[in-house]
C-alpha positions in Angstrom: -77.3 -26.7 50.1 -74.6 -24.7 52.0 -71.7 -25.7 54.3 -71.3 -24.1 57.7 -68.9 -24.2 60.6 -70.6 -24.1 64.0 -68.2 -23.2 66.8 -69.3 -24.4 70.2 -71.7 -26.8 68.4 -71.5 -29.3 71.3 -73.0 -26.8 73.7 -76.7 -26.1 74.4 -77.6 -23.5 71.8 -75.0 -24.5 69.3 -76.2 -28.1 69.2 -79.8 -27.1 68.6 -78.8 -24.7 65.8 -76.5 -27.4 64.2 -79.5 -29.8 64.3 -81.7 -27.2 62.5 -79.1 -26.6 59.9 -78.8 -30.4 59.2 -82.6 -30.7 59.0 -82.6 -27.8 56.4 -80.3 -29.9 54.2 -77.0 -28.1 55.0 -73.6 -29.6 55.6 -72.3 -28.9 59.2 -68.9 -29.1 60.8 -68.8 -28.6 64.5 -65.7 -27.2 66.2 -65.7 -27.6 70.0 -63.0 -28.3 72.6 -65.6 -30.0 74.9 -64.5 -27.8 77.8 -68.2 -27.1 78.5 -69.9 -28.9 75.6 -70.7 -32.6 75.3 -69.8 -35.0 72.5 -73.3 -36.5 72.6 -74.6 -32.9 71.9 -73.1 -33.0 68.4 -76.0 -34.0 66.1 -75.6 -37.1 64.0 -74.7 -36.1 60.5 -72.4 -33.3 61.5 -68.6 -33.6 61.1 -67.0 -33.1 64.5 -63.6 -31.5 65.0 -62.3 -31.4 68.6 -60.4 -28.1 69.0 -60.5 -24.5 70.1 -61.6 -21.6 68.0 -58.0 -20.5 67.8 -57.5 -23.5 65.6 -60.3 -22.6 63.1 -57.6 -21.9 60.5 -57.0 -25.7 60.4 -60.6 -26.3 59.6 -61.8 -23.4 57.4 -61.3 -23.3 53.7 -63.1 -21.9 50.7 -65.7 -24.7 50.7 -67.5 -23.1 53.7 -70.3 -20.6 53.1 -70.3 -19.2 56.6 -69.7 -19.5 60.3 -72.1 -19.6 63.3 -70.1 -18.7 66.4 -71.3 -19.9 69.8 -68.0 -20.9 71.4 -67.4 -18.7 74.5 -66.9 -18.8 78.2 -70.3 -17.7 79.6 -70.5 -17.8 83.4 -71.1 -14.3 84.7 -69.7 -14.9 88.2 -66.6 -16.6 86.9 -66.0 -13.8 84.4 -65.7 -11.3 87.3 -63.4 -13.6 89.3 -61.2 -14.6 86.3 -61.5 -11.9 83.7 -58.3 -12.9 81.8 -59.9 -16.2 80.8 -62.9 -14.3 79.3 -60.8 -11.8 77.4 -58.6 -14.5 76.1 -61.3 -17.0 75.1 -64.1 -14.7 74.0 -62.3 -11.7 72.5 -58.8 -13.0 71.4 -60.4 -16.3 70.3 -63.0 -14.5 68.2 -60.3 -12.3 66.6 -58.4 -15.5 65.6 -61.6 -17.0 64.2 -62.4 -13.8 62.1 -58.9 -13.7 60.8 -59.1 -17.3 59.8 -62.4 -16.6 58.0 -60.8 -13.7 56.1 -57.8 -15.8 55.1 -60.1 -18.6 53.8 -62.5 -16.3 52.0 -65.4 -17.2 54.3 -67.5 -14.0 54.4 -70.6 -14.7 56.4 -70.9 -14.8 60.2 -73.8 -15.1 62.7 -72.6 -14.4 66.2 -74.1 -15.5 69.5 -74.3 -12.3 71.5 -76.2 -11.6 74.7 -78.5 -9.2 76.5 -75.7 -8.8 79.1 -74.2 -6.2 76.7 -76.9 -3.8 77.9 -76.3 -4.1 81.6 -79.0 -2.5 83.8 -81.6 -1.1 81.4 -82.8 2.5 81.5 -86.2 1.4 79.9 -88.0 -1.8 79.0 -88.6 -3.4 76.7 -85.0 -3.1 75.6 -84.3 -2.1 72.0 -81.1 -2.4 70.1 -80.7 1.3 70.4 -80.4 1.1 74.2 -77.2 2.2 75.9 -74.7 -0.7 76.2 -73.1 -0.6 79.6 -72.2 -4.2 80.7 -72.0 -4.8 84.5 -69.7 -7.8 84.2 -66.8 -9.1 82.2 -68.8 -11.6 80.3 -71.1 -8.9 78.9 -68.1 -6.6 78.2 -66.3 -9.3 76.2 -69.4 -10.0 74.1 -69.8 -6.3 73.4 -66.1 -6.1 72.4 -66.7 -8.9 69.9 -69.7 -7.0 68.5 -67.4 -4.0 68.0 -64.8 -6.2 66.4 -67.4 -7.6 64.0 -68.5 -4.1 63.0 -64.9 -3.1 62.2 -64.5 -6.3 60.1 -67.7 -5.6 58.2 -66.7 -2.0 57.4 -63.0 -2.8 56.5 -63.3 -6.2 54.8 -66.9 -6.6 53.7 -67.9 -9.3 56.2 -71.7 -10.1 56.1 -72.6 -10.4 59.8 -75.5 -10.6 62.2 -75.2 -10.6 66.0 -78.1 -12.0 67.9 -78.5 -10.8 71.5 -80.4 -13.5 73.5 -82.3 -13.0 76.6 -83.2 -16.1 78.7 -82.9 -19.2 76.5 -84.8 -22.2 77.8 -86.6 -25.4 76.6 -85.1 -28.3 74.6 -85.2 -29.7 71.1 -85.6 -33.5 71.2 -82.2 -34.9 72.3 -80.6 -31.5 72.6 -81.0 -29.5 75.8 -79.2 -27.9 78.8 -76.3 -29.8 80.3 -74.5 -26.9 82.1 -72.1 -27.8 85.0 -72.4 -25.8 87.2 -76.0 -24.9 86.4 -77.0 -21.3 86.8 -80.3 -21.0 84.9 -83.6 -20.9 86.7 -85.6 -23.6 85.0 -83.0 -26.4 85.3 -82.4 -25.3 88.9 -86.2 -25.6 89.7 -86.1 -29.1 88.0 -83.3 -30.1 90.4 -85.5 -29.1 93.3 -88.4 -31.1 91.8 -86.1 -34.1 91.5 -84.8 -33.8 95.0 -81.3 -33.0 93.8 -81.3 -29.8 95.8 -83.2 -29.1 99.0 -85.1 -26.0 97.7 -85.1 -23.3 95.1 -83.9 -19.9 96.3 -85.9 -16.9 95.3 -83.6 -13.9 95.5 -85.9 -11.1 96.6 -89.7 -10.9 96.7 -90.1 -7.2 97.2 -89.4 -5.9 93.7 -91.9 -3.5 92.0 -93.5 -6.3 90.0 -97.0 -7.9 90.4 -95.8 -10.8 92.6 -92.6 -9.1 94.0 -90.1 -11.3 92.1 -87.9 -10.5 89.1 -89.4 -10.7 85.6 -87.3 -12.1 82.8 -87.9 -12.8 79.1 -87.8 -16.5 78.2 -87.3 -17.7 74.7 -87.6 -21.3 73.4 -84.3 -22.6 72.1 -85.9 -23.9 69.0 -87.3 -20.4 68.2 -83.8 -19.1 68.8 -82.4 -21.7 66.3 -84.9 -20.7 63.6 -83.7 -17.0 64.0 -80.1 -18.1 63.3 -81.1 -19.7 60.0 -83.0 -16.6 59.0 -80.0 -14.5 60.0 -77.8 -16.4 57.5 -80.2 -15.4 54.7 -80.4 -11.7 56.0 -76.6 -11.1 56.3 -75.4 -8.6 53.7 -71.7 -7.9 52.7 -70.3 -4.9 54.5 -73.1 -4.7 57.1 -73.3 -5.8 60.7 -76.9 -6.2 61.8 -77.7 -6.5 65.6 -81.0 -8.0 66.7 -82.5 -8.8 70.1 -84.1 -12.2 70.4 -86.9 -12.6 73.0 -90.6 -13.1 73.5 -91.2 -9.5 74.1 -93.0 -10.4 77.4 -91.7 -11.6 80.7 -92.4 -14.2 83.4 -91.6 -13.7 87.0 -89.6 -16.2 89.1 -92.7 -17.3 90.9 -94.5 -17.8 87.6 -91.7 -20.0 86.4 -91.9 -22.1 89.6 -95.7 -22.4 89.2 -95.2 -23.6 85.6 -92.7 -26.3 86.7 -95.3 -27.4 89.3 -98.0 -27.7 86.7 -95.8 -29.5 84.2 -94.1 -31.9 86.6 -96.9 -32.4 89.0 -94.4 -32.1 91.8 -94.1 -29.8 94.8 -91.2 -27.3 94.7 -89.6 -26.3 98.0 -89.0 -22.5 97.9 -86.9 -20.4 100.2 -86.9 -16.6 99.9 -83.5 -14.9 100.2 -82.3 -11.4 99.9 -81.9 -9.6 96.7 -78.7 -10.1 94.6 -76.8 -7.0 93.9 -77.3 -5.7 90.4 -80.5 -7.7 89.6 -82.9 -5.4 87.7 -86.6 -5.9 88.5 -87.6 -6.4 84.8 -85.5 -7.5 81.8 -87.7 -7.9 78.6 -86.6 -7.6 75.0 -88.0 -5.7 72.1 -87.7 -8.1 69.2 -89.3 -5.7 66.7 -86.1 -5.4 64.6 -85.7 -9.2 64.3 -89.3 -9.4 63.2 -88.8 -6.6 60.6 -85.4 -7.6 59.3 -85.3 -11.3 59.7 -89.0 -12.1 59.4 -88.7 -13.9 62.7 -91.5 -14.4 65.2 -91.2 -16.8 68.2 -93.6 -19.7 67.6 -93.4 -21.2 71.1 -94.0 -18.3 73.5 -96.0 -20.3 76.0 -94.1 -20.8 79.2 -95.6 -24.3 80.0 -94.5 -25.5 76.5 -91.0 -24.2 77.1 -90.9 -25.9 80.5 -92.5 -29.2 79.2 -89.9 -29.6 76.5 -87.1 -28.9 79.0 -88.6 -31.4 81.5 -88.8 -34.2 78.9 -85.2 -33.7 78.1 -84.2 -33.6 81.8 -86.0 -36.8 82.5 -84.3 -38.6 79.6 -80.9 -37.2 80.7 -81.6 -38.6 84.2 -82.7 -42.0 82.8 -86.3 -41.5 83.8 
């Protein structure tokens, strides 16, 4: 049994990973300021400390075996409008966390990175060797933290793995998406199915794809969590491993909407709007490195299964 600190463990992905760690028999402490997370997202059995990552030095000591770092500001639009918040929270906060880890002698880190570090891809599927050219402040701050981690691994022997997610979806029992405001497609389509919004907007139907709508790589949050536990085992002192996490195949906006129709049995009002600036036609991951180095393969690649798990959580969240 090991002991881990999960920063941002009251959020969507952090809560699911914390639950998986507990199920594997580990001790878990969650550090979260609840600015975007939810107290009910902290799994039973985890110790909860309300606070910011800049306060990790008050929590970490030599009894911890590692840190899984999810705490971050993550709204793309907000990051462009308020970049200072993102550099302060994501980069300066991560620097404080890593400094606290070094002071406490905690030498293992798994970092929640993002496909936004790549920007608009030159080729798909996207491999870790692809050029990193973020098109927004959120992606830029996550890339900066990746560089910070590499420096720490080289200089001070940190064992680190960064996992770059594509589109995370689904739910794991009582743990799912509670974003406010919501910006992810599947929960937005659910809102249309529940009558909480008049329609779902499809931004562009003239892309060079089979049905004209954008294609994205969706990964089940439980598959994502399993990769984090494997990353803890794969982390090696003095090395910073970067792996993409995705299904390796994509689903179009219209395919997602059709899946929600099948799963919910409800009609989804759709309104086609113009393209959004900077939206690539296809974003799909190559997860070959994660397969080779972590031994990871997504076990829930079926879109209807991903949507069904998310729908069950959504109904429960809405008291239905």
